[in-house]
N, C-alpha and C positions, 0 to 999 in steps of 0.2 A: 346703480338705480338710487336716484333721491328720494328721501322719506316722500311719502304720498299718502293723502289722506280723502277718502268718500265721505260725503254727506249728502245726505238725502232727506226730503222732506215726506217720500211718497215710497210706494212699494218698490224693492228691488226685484227686478224680474231677469233671471238667467234662460237663453234659448240653447244651451250647448246640446249635443246629441245626448242620447240616454246612454249609459255608462260611462259618462266623463263626468266628471265632479264637479260641480256649478262653482265651488269655490274650493282654495286650499290654504290650510292656515298652516304657518311655518310654528307659531309661539304656542307654547303649552300653559300659557298663565290662564287662570279660570276667568270667567268674563261673568261679572255680575249681569242680574236680569235677563241673561239668555235663556230664553225658554225652549229648553233642549229636553223634552220629556219621554222622546221616542230614541233609542236606540237599536237599530237594526229592525225597525218596525216591531218592537215590545216597549209595551208603555213601562215607566218607573213601577207602577205600583204592581208590574207582574215578576218583577225581579225577586229573587230571594237573597236577602242580604247576609253577609256573614260576620259583620260589624254591628248590626244592631237588631232588637227585637222585632220579629215580623212573624204575622199571622198566616200560616199557610193554609188556603180555604182550598185545596185540591188533593189529588193524590200523590202522594211522593210514592214512586215505588224503586225498590233497587234490586236490579238482577241478581242472579245467580253469583257472579263473582262480585258484587258489589257491597260496599262497607260503609256503615254509618259510624263514626269514630265520636264518643262523648269524653271529653277530656275536663280534668280538674273534678268538679263539684259538679258537673252538668248532668242533667236529667232528662230522659226521654219516656213520654206517656203513650202508653199503646191500649187504647180503651180504657178500662177500668186497672189495667196492669201497668205499673212502674218498673221501668229497668234504670237505675241508678248506680253511678258510679263515684265511688270516693276511694282517693288514694288507692287506684287500680284494683280495686275489690268492687265486682258488681253485686248488686243486691236484688233482689224482685220483690214486689210487694202487691197487693190487691186491694184496691177502694171501692167500698160500696157506696 
C-alpha cells in the first residue's frame, strides 16, 4: 500500500458497528496535542500514578491478603500515626 494521508477541515465521523474499533493505530509514537484524557472511561485525574506525587482523596482498601510495601525512606501516614521505614527498619510515631 502506498503512503496515504487524510486531511480534514471538519469533524471526522465513523459509522462502524458497536464493538468495532473506529480506528486502528499501528505506530507506538506519541502524538502531541492529542486529547486522550479518558482511558477505558476513567479520567486521567482518577488514576493513581506510581511515578509521581498524587493526592488520594478517596479510600484505599487493602484486603486480607493485600500488602502495602514501602521501600527506601518512604513514609505512610495513617491518621495521626506514622509508619516509617528506613533501611528495612519500621518505626511508629504519633503526631499531635
